[in-house]
C-alpha positions as CSV (number, residue, x, y, z in Angstrom):
1,M,240.9,108.9,0.9
2,Y,238.5,109.4,3.4
3,I,234.6,109.6,2.2
4,Q,232.3,111.3,4.6
5,L,229.2,110.0,4.4
6,T,225.6,112.0,5.8
7,W,222.3,110.7,6.3
8,E,219.0,111.6,8.5
9,D,218.0,108.6,11.0
10,P,214.7,107.6,9.4
11,E,213.4,106.9,13.3
12,M,215.2,109.6,15.2
13,G,215.2,112.7,12.5
14,E,218.5,113.6,13.1
15,V,221.9,114.1,10.9
16,K,224.7,111.5,11.1
17,R,228.0,111.5,9.7
18,S,230.6,109.0,9.7
19,L,234.2,109.3,7.9
20,L,235.4,106.4,6.9
21,A,238.2,105.0,4.4
22,A,237.3,104.2,1.4
23,P,236.5,101.2,0.5
24,I,233.1,100.9,2.7
25,A,230.8,98.3,2.7
26,I,227.4,99.0,4.1
27,G,225.2,97.0,5.1
28,R,222.2,95.2,7.6
29,E,224.9,92.6,9.6
30,L,228.6,93.6,10.1
31,D,229.8,89.8,10.0
32,Q,228.2,89.7,6.3
33,M,230.3,92.6,4.4
34,P,234.1,91.9,3.3
35,E,236.8,92.9,5.6
36,Y,238.8,93.1,2.4
37,W,238.3,94.3,-1.0
38,G,240.6,93.9,-4.0
39,G,243.7,93.5,-0.9
40,E,242.7,96.8,1.1
41,S,241.1,97.3,4.9
42,V,237.3,97.7,4.4
43,S,235.7,100.0,6.2
44,R,231.7,98.7,7.4
45,L,229.2,100.4,8.5
46,E,226.0,98.8,9.9
47,L,222.6,100.1,9.2
48,A,220.2,98.3,11.5
49,N,217.0,98.5,9.1
50,P,215.0,95.1,7.8
51,E,214.8,96.9,4.4
52,I,219.1,97.3,4.3
53,S,220.5,94.0,2.9
54,R,223.0,91.9,5.0
55,F,225.4,93.2,2.7
56,H,223.9,96.3,0.5
57,V,226.8,98.3,-1.0
58,L,230.0,98.9,-1.6
59,I,231.8,102.6,-1.7
60,T,235.1,102.5,-3.3
61,V,237.1,105.2,-4.6
62,A,239.3,105.3,-7.8
63,N,241.2,108.6,-9.9
64,N,239.4,111.2,-6.8
65,Q,236.0,109.9,-8.1
66,I,233.5,107.8,-5.9
67,Y,231.8,105.1,-7.2
68,I,229.3,102.6,-5.6
69,T,228.0,99.4,-6.6
70,D,224.9,97.6,-5.3
71,Q,225.4,94.2,-4.1
72,R,222.5,92.8,-5.6
73,S,220.4,93.8,-2.6
74,A,216.5,92.7,-1.8
75,N,215.2,96.5,-2.3
76,G,218.2,97.8,-4.3
77,T,220.0,101.1,-4.0
78,F,218.6,104.5,-5.9
79,L,220.8,107.4,-7.1
80,N,218.7,111.0,-7.5
81,G,215.6,108.6,-7.2
82,R,216.4,106.2,-10.4
83,P,217.3,102.6,-9.6
84,L,221.7,101.8,-9.6
85,R,222.0,99.7,-12.6
86,Q,225.1,99.5,-13.9
87,A,228.4,98.1,-11.5
88,N,230.7,101.2,-10.3
89,Q,228.6,104.4,-10.8
90,P,230.3,107.3,-10.3
91,I,228.8,109.5,-7.9
92,S,229.0,113.0,-6.7
93,F,228.3,114.9,-3.2
94,K,225.3,116.4,-5.3
95,D,224.1,113.0,-5.6
96,T,221.4,111.4,-3.0
97,L,221.5,107.7,-2.5
98,R,218.7,105.8,-1.1
99,M,219.0,102.3,0.5
100,G,215.7,101.5,2.6
101,P,214.4,104.3,4.6
102,Y,218.4,106.2,4.6
103,K,219.1,108.8,2.0
104,M,222.8,109.6,1.9
105,T,225.2,111.7,0.5
106,A,228.8,111.4,0.0
107,T,231.9,113.5,-0.3
108,L,235.4,112.6,-0.5
109,V,237.3,114.1,1.9
110,H,241.6,113.9,1.7
111,S,243.6,113.3,4.1
112,N,245.3,117.3,4.2
113,D,241.9,118.4,4.9
114,L,241.2,115.9,8.1
115,N,242.3,118.7,10.0
116,A,240.1,121.5,8.8
117,T,237.3,122.4,11.0
118,A,234.3,120.2,10.8
119,Q,231.3,121.3,8.7
120,S,228.5,122.5,10.8
121,P,225.5,120.3,10.6
122,N,223.1,123.5,9.3
123,V,225.7,124.2,6.4
124,A,226.4,120.7,5.6
125,S,225.6,119.1,1.8
126,F,223.2,117.5,3.2
127,T,219.7,119.0,2.9
128,P,217.0,117.9,5.4
129,S,213.2,116.8,3.6
130,M,211.9,120.0,5.1
131,K,214.2,122.4,3.6
132,S,212.9,122.6,0.6
133,I,209.5,121.8,-0.8
134,P,209.2,118.4,-2.8
135,Q,208.5,118.5,-6.5
136,Q,205.3,116.3,-5.5
137,K,204.3,118.7,-3.2
138,V,204.1,121.4,-6.0
139,V,202.3,118.8,-8.4
140,I,199.6,118.5,-6.4
141,W,199.2,122.0,-5.1
142,S,198.8,122.5,-9.0
143,I,196.4,120.1,-9.4
144,G,194.3,120.9,-6.2
145,I,194.2,125.0,-7.3
146,G,193.0,123.8,-10.7
147,V,190.8,121.6,-9.6
148,L,189.1,124.5,-7.1
149,L,189.4,126.9,-10.3
150,L,186.9,124.6,-12.4
151,T,185.2,124.4,-9.5
152,T,184.2,127.4,-9.0
153,F,183.8,128.1,-12.1
154,G,181.2,124.8,-12.8
155,A,179.1,126.3,-10.3
156,W,178.9,129.9,-10.9
157,A,178.2,128.0,-14.5
158,V,174.6,126.7,-12.9
159,A,173.9,129.2,-10.6
160,S,173.7,131.4,-13.7
161,T,171.7,129.0,-15.9
162,I,169.2,128.2,-12.8
163,L,168.9,132.5,-12.4
164,E,168.2,133.1,-15.8
165,R,165.9,129.9,-15.9
166,S,163.6,131.4,-12.9
167,R,163.2,134.8,-14.7
168,P,159.4,135.5,-15.4
169,Q,159.1,134.9,-18.9
170,P,157.0,137.1,-21.1
171,S,153.7,135.0,-22.6
172,P,153.5,134.4,-26.3
173,T,149.7,136.1,-25.3
174,A,150.0,138.3,-23.3
175,P,150.5,142.0,-24.6
176,S,153.9,143.5,-24.4
177,S,154.5,146.8,-22.2
178,S,155.7,148.8,-25.0
179,R,152.3,147.8,-27.2
180,L,150.4,148.7,-24.2
181,L,152.2,151.7,-23.9
182,H,151.9,152.4,-27.7
183,D,147.7,151.7,-27.4
184,R,146.7,154.3,-24.9
185,G,148.4,156.6,-26.3
């Protein structure tokens, strides 16, 4: 079993891919990651960033399912924006992992799929953040439009009140125009 890892390099802004045999150790220092796990040789992926722990996570495969375990990293690992809580958390190809500044997807690739046509970065399951509007931006824009509407309504109400109050009011002692016309007639 192989796992295709896809992520965007935060410094270069380019999409990177690695096809590695499971189990996979991800961390900041190769010599701190295990060479063997459960009697199997471990593929190691080094992400040289100070937010990544020396041995951050372990990715394994069992029964055609990918599992991830945070190795008590200092900054944690997030699955779809939520902190990874349990060991051997199952993940799917639609899930997004975040470790430090890296957002990553993992796709299971069977040995017989290795000779298949390579997938173009433009069609890959990884979606760079610029292709979709993050939910936070939608909320911020909605709040901004609401504030703008409230401000506009408030300005209209204040202007109407000022104009109404600035109109000359008839004095109580002055005769009304209808009374004057009646008296002349």
